Short mmCIF file of the C-alpha atoms (twelve columns), coordinates in Angstrom:
data_MODEL
# 
_entry.id   MODEL 
# 
loop_
_atom_site.group_PDB 
_atom_site.id 
_atom_site.type_symbol 
_atom_site.label_atom_id 
_atom_site.label_alt_id 
_atom_site.label_comp_id 
_atom_site.label_asym_id 
_atom_site.label_seq_id 
_atom_site.Cartn_x 
_atom_site.Cartn_y 
_atom_site.Cartn_z 
_atom_site.pdbx_PDB_model_num 
ATOM 1   C CA . MET A 1   0.000   0.000   0.000   1 
ATOM 2   C CA . LYS A 2   1.092   3.384   -0.730  1 
ATOM 3   C CA . PRO A 3   1.855   5.195   2.389   1 
ATOM 4   C CA . GLN A 4   -0.534  8.015   2.863   1 
ATOM 5   C CA . SER A 5   1.061   11.446  2.954   1 
ATOM 6   C CA . ARG A 6   0.435   13.422  5.990   1 
ATOM 7   C CA . PRO A 7   -1.348  16.642  5.588   1 
ATOM 8   C CA . HIS A 8   0.641   19.805  6.490   1 
ATOM 9   C CA . HIS A 9   -0.131  21.038  9.890   1 
ATOM 10  C CA . TYR A 10  -0.895  24.695  10.273  1 
ATOM 11  C CA . ALA A 11  -2.759  26.597  12.771  1 
ATOM 12  C CA . PRO A 12  -6.328  26.896  11.850  1 
ATOM 13  C CA . ARG A 13  -7.462  30.432  11.040  1 
ATOM 14  C CA . ARG A 14  -9.171  32.121  13.801  1 
ATOM 15  C CA . ARG A 15  -11.778 34.655  13.195  1 
ATOM 16  C CA . GLY A 16  -10.592 38.215  13.857  1 
ATOM 17  C CA . GLY A 17  -6.871  37.597  13.137  1 
ATOM 18  C CA . GLY A 18  -6.859  39.755  9.985   1 
ATOM 19  C CA . VAL A 19  -8.300  42.634  11.895  1 
ATOM 20  C CA . ARG A 20  -5.537  42.414  14.427  1 
ATOM 21  C CA . TYR A 21  -2.900  42.472  11.683  1 
ATOM 22  C CA . LEU A 22  -4.588  45.413  10.087  1 
ATOM 23  C CA . LEU A 23  -4.678  47.278  13.355  1 
ATOM 24  C CA . ALA A 24  -1.016  46.494  14.022  1 
ATOM 25  C CA . GLY A 25  -0.042  47.680  10.548  1 
ATOM 26  C CA . SER A 26  -2.072  50.806  10.966  1 
ATOM 27  C CA . ALA A 27  -0.452  51.497  14.312  1 
ATOM 28  C CA . GLY A 28  2.983   51.138  12.719  1 
ATOM 29  C CA . ILE A 29  2.086   53.559  9.971   1 
ATOM 30  C CA . VAL A 30  0.729   55.988  12.514  1 
ATOM 31  C CA . CYS A 31  4.009   55.766  14.455  1 
ATOM 32  C CA . VAL A 32  6.024   56.445  11.335  1 
ATOM 33  C CA . VAL A 33  3.833   59.417  10.451  1 
ATOM 34  C CA . VAL A 34  4.082   60.789  13.983  1 
ATOM 35  C CA . CYS A 35  7.879   60.392  13.972  1 
ATOM 36  C CA . LEU A 36  8.158   62.130  10.639  1 
ATOM 37  C CA . ALA A 37  5.883   64.873  11.874  1 
ATOM 38  C CA . LEU A 38  7.989   65.302  14.974  1 
ATOM 39  C CA . LEU A 39  11.142  65.254  12.888  1 
ATOM 40  C CA . PHE A 40  9.903   67.975  10.545  1 
ATOM 41  C CA . HIS A 41  8.612   69.911  13.510  1 
ATOM 42  C CA . LEU A 42  11.932  69.732  15.346  1 
ATOM 43  C CA . TRP A 43  14.138  70.380  12.304  1 
ATOM 44  C CA . PRO A 44  13.375  74.120  12.007  1 
ATOM 45  C CA . THR A 45  13.904  74.394  15.739  1 
ATOM 46  C CA . ALA A 46  17.329  72.840  15.343  1 
ATOM 47  C CA . VAL A 47  18.086  75.241  12.537  1 
ATOM 48  C CA . ARG A 48  16.911  78.148  14.629  1 
ATOM 49  C CA . ALA A 49  18.929  76.908  17.571  1 
ATOM 50  C CA . GLY A 50  22.125  76.187  15.624  1 
ATOM 51  C CA . GLU A 51  22.363  77.936  12.272  1 
ATOM 52  C CA . LEU A 52  20.158  80.962  12.695  1 
ATOM 53  C CA . PRO A 53  22.460  82.826  15.113  1 
ATOM 54  C CA . GLU A 54  25.302  82.358  12.654  1 
ATOM 55  C CA . ASP A 55  23.211  83.698  9.791   1 
ATOM 56  C CA . THR A 56  21.877  86.445  12.009  1 
ATOM 57  C CA . SER A 57  25.408  87.371  13.003  1 
ATOM 58  C CA . SER A 58  26.387  87.466  9.353   1 
ATOM 59  C CA . SER A 59  23.384  89.589  8.535   1 
ATOM 60  C CA . GLN A 60  24.165  91.893  11.414  1 
ATOM 61  C CA . GLY A 61  27.763  92.116  10.248  1 
ATOM 62  C CA . GLU A 62  26.657  92.962  6.724   1 
ATOM 63  C CA . SER A 63  24.189  95.458  8.112   1 
ATOM 64  C CA . SER A 64  26.866  97.061  10.251  1 
ATOM 65  C CA . THR A 65  29.253  97.174  7.309   1 
ATOM 66  C CA . SER A 66  26.592  98.766  5.166   1 
ATOM 67  C CA . SER A 67  25.932  101.313 7.869   1 
ATOM 68  C CA . LEU A 68  29.639  102.109 8.174   1 
ATOM 69  C CA . ASN A 69  29.958  102.406 4.424   1 
ATOM 70  C CA . GLN A 70  27.176  104.940 4.446   1 
ATOM 71  C CA . ILE A 71  28.950  107.072 7.063   1 
ATOM 72  C CA . THR A 72  31.711  109.284 5.765   1 
ATOM 73  C CA . VAL A 73  34.321  109.665 8.475   1 
ATOM 74  C CA . THR A 74  36.131  112.967 8.089   1 
ATOM 75  C CA . PRO A 75  39.399  113.332 10.044  1 
ATOM 76  C CA . THR A 76  39.174  116.101 12.560  1 
ATOM 77  C CA . ALA A 77  41.671  118.697 11.490  1 
ATOM 78  C CA . GLU A 78  42.734  121.550 13.652  1 
ATOM 79  C CA . PRO A 79  41.644  124.848 12.154  1 
ATOM 80  C CA . SER A 80  44.386  127.084 10.827  1 
ATOM 81  C CA . LEU A 81  45.576  129.366 13.551  1 
ATOM 82  C CA . SER A 82  45.455  133.101 13.032  1 
ATOM 83  C CA . PRO A 83  48.798  134.961 13.230  1 
ATOM 84  C CA . GLU A 84  47.882  136.106 16.748  1 
ATOM 85  C CA . GLU A 85  47.196  132.527 17.911  1 
ATOM 86  C CA . ARG A 86  50.366  130.919 16.579  1 
ATOM 87  C CA . PRO A 87  53.172  130.113 19.013  1 
ATOM 88  C CA . TRP A 88  56.147  132.468 18.975  1 
ATOM 89  C CA . TYR A 89  58.339  130.055 17.014  1 
ATOM 90  C CA . LEU A 90  55.824  129.851 14.135  1 
ATOM 91  C CA . ARG A 91  55.417  133.572 13.567  1 
ATOM 92  C CA . LEU A 92  55.434  134.274 9.845   1 
ATOM 93  C CA . VAL A 93  57.453  137.250 8.677   1 
ATOM 94  C CA . ASN A 94  57.453  138.246 4.995   1 
ATOM 95  C CA . LYS A 95  56.304  141.104 2.765   1 
ATOM 96  C CA . ASP A 96  52.668  140.301 3.589   1 
ATOM 97  C CA . ASN A 97  53.300  139.850 7.315   1 
ATOM 98  C CA . PRO A 98  55.736  142.553 8.450   1 
ATOM 99  C CA . LEU A 99  56.945  143.115 11.974  1 
ATOM 100 C CA . PRO A 100 56.085  146.380 13.743  1 
ATOM 101 C CA . GLN A 101 58.985  148.800 14.012  1 
ATOM 102 C CA . ASP A 102 58.873  148.594 17.818  1 
ATOM 103 C CA . PHE A 103 59.184  144.777 17.883  1 
ATOM 104 C CA . THR A 104 61.540  143.522 20.584  1 
ATOM 105 C CA . VAL A 105 62.852  140.117 21.606  1 
ATOM 106 C CA . GLU A 106 65.121  138.814 24.364  1 
ATOM 107 C CA . LEU A 107 68.421  137.765 22.819  1 
ATOM 108 C CA . THR A 108 71.307  135.472 23.761  1 
ATOM 109 C CA . GLN A 109 74.827  135.547 22.350  1 
ATOM 110 C CA . VAL A 110 75.478  132.402 20.327  1 
ATOM 111 C CA . TYR A 111 78.668  131.643 18.342  1 
ATOM 112 C CA . GLY A 112 79.360  135.271 17.609  1 
ATOM 113 C CA . GLY A 113 75.750  136.138 16.823  1 
ATOM 114 C CA . GLN A 114 72.536  136.949 18.687  1 
ATOM 115 C CA . PHE A 115 69.501  134.687 18.721  1 
ATOM 116 C CA . ASP A 116 66.109  134.473 20.434  1 
ATOM 117 C CA . SER A 117 66.890  133.271 23.969  1 
ATOM 118 C CA . ARG A 118 64.110  130.661 23.834  1 
ATOM 119 C CA . ALA A 119 65.763  128.895 20.890  1 
ATOM 120 C CA . ALA A 120 69.427  129.730 21.518  1 
ATOM 121 C CA . ASP A 121 70.171  126.346 23.118  1 
ATOM 122 C CA . ALA A 122 68.875  124.506 20.053  1 
ATOM 123 C CA . LEU A 123 71.131  126.545 17.779  1 
ATOM 124 C CA . SER A 124 74.152  126.057 20.042  1 
ATOM 125 C CA . GLN A 125 73.588  122.307 20.196  1 
ATOM 126 C CA . MET A 126 73.288  122.028 16.427  1 
ATOM 127 C CA . LEU A 127 76.523  123.912 15.840  1 
ATOM 128 C CA . GLU A 128 78.366  121.961 18.542  1 
ATOM 129 C CA . ASP A 129 77.261  118.650 17.006  1 
ATOM 130 C CA . MET A 130 78.517  119.856 13.629  1 
ATOM 131 C CA . GLU A 131 81.932  120.598 15.080  1 
ATOM 132 C CA . GLU A 132 82.030  117.152 16.679  1 
ATOM 133 C CA . GLN A 133 81.555  115.755 13.178  1 
ATOM 134 C CA . GLY A 134 84.668  117.627 12.050  1 
ATOM 135 C CA . LEU A 135 82.750  120.429 10.315  1 
ATOM 136 C CA . SER A 136 83.435  124.160 10.539  1 
ATOM 137 C CA . PRO A 137 80.141  126.091 10.620  1 
ATOM 138 C CA . MET A 138 80.185  129.834 11.012  1 
ATOM 139 C CA . ILE A 139 77.355  132.303 11.654  1 
ATOM 140 C CA . CYS A 140 77.733  135.173 9.226   1 
ATOM 141 C CA . SER A 141 74.449  136.885 10.143  1 
ATOM 142 C CA . SER A 142 71.892  136.483 12.923  1 
ATOM 143 C CA . PHE A 143 69.648  139.045 14.612  1 
ATOM 144 C CA . ARG A 144 69.312  142.442 12.961  1 
ATOM 145 C CA . THR A 145 67.610  145.580 14.177  1 
ATOM 146 C CA . TRP A 146 65.139  147.516 12.058  1 
ATOM 147 C CA . ASP A 147 67.838  150.063 11.241  1 
ATOM 148 C CA . ASP A 148 70.336  147.342 10.351  1 
ATOM 149 C CA . GLN A 149 67.904  145.815 7.888   1 
ATOM 150 C CA . ALA A 150 66.979  149.177 6.369   1 
ATOM 151 C CA . ALA A 151 70.659  150.009 5.820   1 
ATOM 152 C CA . LEU A 152 71.396  146.640 4.187   1 
ATOM 153 C CA . HIS A 153 68.378  146.971 1.920   1 
ATOM 154 C CA . GLN A 154 69.373  150.459 0.777   1 
ATOM 155 C CA . ASP A 155 72.960  149.364 0.232   1 
ATOM 156 C CA . LYS A 156 71.777  146.575 -2.071  1 
ATOM 157 C CA . ILE A 157 69.648  149.037 -4.049  1 
ATOM 158 C CA . ASP A 158 72.568  151.450 -4.404  1 
ATOM 159 C CA . ARG A 159 74.861  148.724 -5.716  1 
ATOM 160 C CA . LEU A 160 72.271  147.636 -8.276  1 
ATOM 161 C CA . LEU A 161 71.772  151.240 -9.387  1 
ATOM 162 C CA . ALA A 162 75.515  151.487 -9.869  1 
ATOM 163 C CA . GLU A 163 75.351  148.421 -12.101 1 
ATOM 164 C CA . GLY A 164 72.869  150.188 -14.385 1 
ATOM 165 C CA . TYR A 165 69.517  149.056 -12.986 1 
ATOM 166 C CA . SER A 166 66.654  151.568 -12.977 1 
ATOM 167 C CA . GLN A 167 65.238  152.570 -9.579  1 
ATOM 168 C CA . GLU A 168 62.258  150.236 -10.007 1 
ATOM 169 C CA . GLU A 169 64.389  147.377 -11.256 1 
ATOM 170 C CA . ALA A 170 66.900  147.868 -8.447  1 
ATOM 171 C CA . GLU A 171 64.207  147.805 -5.760  1 
ATOM 172 C CA . THR A 172 62.562  144.715 -7.249  1 
ATOM 173 C CA . GLU A 173 65.851  142.842 -7.498  1 
ATOM 174 C CA . ALA A 174 67.007  143.983 -4.055  1 
ATOM 175 C CA . ASN A 175 63.804  142.691 -2.492  1 
ATOM 176 C CA . ARG A 176 64.653  139.184 -3.691  1 
ATOM 177 C CA . TRP A 177 67.842  139.100 -1.648  1 
ATOM 178 C CA . VAL A 178 67.747  141.789 1.026   1 
ATOM 179 C CA . VAL A 179 64.129  142.475 1.920   1 
ATOM 180 C CA . PRO A 180 62.948  145.825 3.326   1 
ATOM 181 C CA . ALA A 181 63.013  146.559 7.047   1 
ATOM 182 C CA . GLY A 182 60.175  144.866 8.907   1 
ATOM 183 C CA . THR A 183 59.943  141.932 6.506   1 
ATOM 184 C CA . SER A 184 63.165  140.110 7.384   1 
ATOM 185 C CA . GLU A 185 63.206  137.060 9.664   1 
ATOM 186 C CA . HIS A 186 66.531  138.255 11.012  1 
ATOM 187 C CA . GLU A 187 64.615  140.961 12.861  1 
ATOM 188 C CA . LEU A 188 62.533  138.205 14.476  1 
ATOM 189 C CA . GLY A 189 65.602  136.708 16.118  1 
ATOM 190 C CA . LEU A 190 64.819  133.196 14.839  1 
ATOM 191 C CA . ALA A 191 66.810  133.224 11.596  1 
ATOM 192 C CA . VAL A 192 70.512  132.670 11.102  1 
ATOM 193 C CA . ASP A 193 72.845  132.521 8.101   1 
ATOM 194 C CA . ILE A 194 75.309  129.658 8.500   1 
ATOM 195 C CA . VAL A 195 78.198  129.132 6.111   1 
ATOM 196 C CA . SER A 196 81.348  127.075 5.981   1 
ATOM 197 C CA . SER A 197 84.282  128.875 7.535   1 
ATOM 198 C CA . GLU A 198 86.269  127.654 4.533   1 
ATOM 199 C CA . TYR A 199 83.781  129.060 2.017   1 
ATOM 200 C CA . GLN A 200 81.994  132.165 3.215   1 
ATOM 201 C CA . ILE A 201 80.551  133.508 -0.043  1 
ATOM 202 C CA . LEU A 202 76.747  133.795 -0.051  1 
ATOM 203 C CA . GLU A 203 75.985  132.135 -3.367  1 
ATOM 204 C CA . GLU A 204 74.310  128.941 -4.539  1 
ATOM 205 C CA . GLU A 205 77.610  127.016 -4.514  1 
ATOM 206 C CA . GLN A 206 77.379  127.226 -0.729  1 
ATOM 207 C CA . GLU A 207 75.026  124.227 -0.931  1 
ATOM 208 C CA . ASN A 208 77.919  122.005 -1.984  1 
ATOM 209 C CA . THR A 209 79.935  122.531 1.194   1 
ATOM 210 C CA . PRO A 210 80.002  119.688 3.753   1 
ATOM 211 C CA . GLU A 211 78.443  122.061 6.301   1 
ATOM 212 C CA . GLN A 212 75.384  122.751 4.154   1 
ATOM 213 C CA . GLN A 213 75.028  119.103 3.187   1 
ATOM 214 C CA . TRP A 214 74.948  118.181 6.863   1 
ATOM 215 C CA . LEU A 215 72.499  120.969 7.741   1 
ATOM 216 C CA . MET A 216 70.081  120.048 4.972   1 
ATOM 217 C CA . GLU A 217 70.002  116.501 6.297   1 
ATOM 218 C CA . HIS A 218 69.917  117.143 10.048  1 
ATOM 219 C CA . CYS A 219 68.646  120.688 10.752  1 
ATOM 220 C CA . GLN A 220 65.078  119.509 11.444  1 
ATOM 221 C CA . GLU A 221 66.333  117.381 14.325  1 
ATOM 222 C CA . TYR A 222 67.078  120.633 16.162  1 
ATOM 223 C CA . GLY A 223 63.932  122.475 15.071  1 
ATOM 224 C CA . PHE A 224 65.369  124.317 12.047  1 
ATOM 225 C CA . ILE A 225 64.347  124.435 8.393   1 
ATOM 226 C CA . LEU A 226 65.992  125.611 5.208   1 
ATOM 227 C CA . ARG A 227 63.805  128.691 4.976   1 
ATOM 228 C CA . TYR A 228 64.151  129.650 1.321   1 
ATOM 229 C CA . PRO A 229 64.295  126.490 -0.857  1 
ATOM 230 C CA . GLU A 230 65.189  126.704 -4.505  1 
ATOM 231 C CA . ASP A 231 61.756  125.731 -5.853  1 
ATOM 232 C CA . LYS A 232 59.628  127.918 -3.543  1 
ATOM 233 C CA . GLN A 233 60.630  131.420 -4.625  1 
ATOM 234 C CA . ASP A 234 57.151  132.232 -5.940  1 
ATOM 235 C CA . LEU A 235 55.728  131.516 -2.465  1 
ATOM 236 C CA . THR A 236 58.431  132.973 -0.239  1 
ATOM 237 C CA . GLY A 237 59.226  135.973 -2.410  1 
ATOM 238 C CA . VAL A 238 62.913  135.395 -1.663  1 
ATOM 239 C CA . GLY A 239 65.597  133.835 -3.860  1 
ATOM 240 C CA . TYR A 240 67.225  130.495 -3.051  1 
ATOM 241 C CA . GLU A 241 69.450  130.835 0.021   1 
ATOM 242 C CA . PRO A 242 71.135  127.547 0.976   1 
ATOM 243 C CA . TRP A 243 72.598  129.223 4.055   1 
ATOM 244 C CA . HIS A 244 69.477  130.711 5.702   1 
ATOM 245 C CA . TYR A 245 67.975  128.586 8.496   1 
ATOM 246 C CA . ARG A 246 64.926  129.376 10.589  1 
ATOM 247 C CA . TYR A 247 63.856  127.934 13.944  1 
ATOM 248 C CA . VAL A 248 60.249  126.617 13.938  1 
ATOM 249 C CA . GLY A 249 60.364  123.879 16.604  1 
ATOM 250 C CA . VAL A 250 61.179  120.209 16.074  1 
ATOM 251 C CA . GLU A 251 57.677  119.003 15.183  1 
ATOM 252 C CA . ALA A 252 57.047  121.626 12.504  1 
ATOM 253 C CA . ALA A 253 60.598  121.354 11.184  1 
ATOM 254 C CA . GLN A 254 60.335  117.603 10.684  1 
ATOM 255 C CA . GLU A 255 57.043  117.933 8.826   1 
ATOM 256 C CA . ILE A 256 58.238  120.794 6.637   1 
ATOM 257 C CA . MET A 257 61.525  119.174 5.653   1 
ATOM 258 C CA . ALA A 258 59.966  115.734 5.133   1 
ATOM 259 C CA . GLN A 259 57.286  117.135 2.840   1 
ATOM 260 C CA . GLY A 260 59.614  119.496 1.003   1 
ATOM 261 C CA . ILE A 261 57.405  122.511 1.618   1 
ATOM 262 C CA . CYS A 262 58.080  126.043 2.810   1 
ATOM 263 C CA . LEU A 263 56.815  127.800 5.924   1 
ATOM 264 C CA . GLU A 264 54.134  129.663 3.959   1 
ATOM 265 C CA . GLU A 265 52.644  126.356 2.818   1 
ATOM 266 C CA . TYR A 266 52.851  124.811 6.263   1 
ATOM 267 C CA . LEU A 267 50.978  127.712 7.856   1 
ATOM 268 C CA . SER A 268 48.382  128.125 5.109   1 
# 
């Protein structure tokens, strides 16, 4: 006989089982939906908590930069001082700013000349340092009185007249080299003509002496400037004098010499 095959055993279906599976599946779907909902709900919060401050900071930075770019910052510059307000060492003396005939100043004897007592030490120190460097500076002119300046000016005119200049031409030419009384810095007591003791002629070649080369490089360290540069004659009204030095204080002297300007430009 053929052996009879045994029927497969399986649990008999019970009524209501499909419903339970359906409910379980539905519950799983609901869980997934809830989790996704929570995830999407929490994601913006995470962004707000983590990224937003960074973006906000960036926005604030850009906003601040924009605001700064819209503001024009103008450096605060000190207003130009009137002649009466300037310190004594920055007093401008020229044909447009003459000294009164009764002007006086306290003087000190320095190296054979007279100089404003308040700046005499600076001049002495400069000349002493030059000598220590093996140089031979010599003061050929320092303080002059009103009468001294008037006499020098007239003498220059007379010599030009003798050379054939007309009166007008002589006065114009004289004013370029020996200005009228009241308009010379020598009367101020802050100007000095320094030459080489080995070459005392007041001409442009004076600039080639070791003494002038040293002065042009170091005078500002002591508060002095080359008062009448070669390229500033239209502004100063005076011809090039590579021997004429003026005390203006260290700060002003350094600025003037560094920028290659004249005192008129510095005070304008």
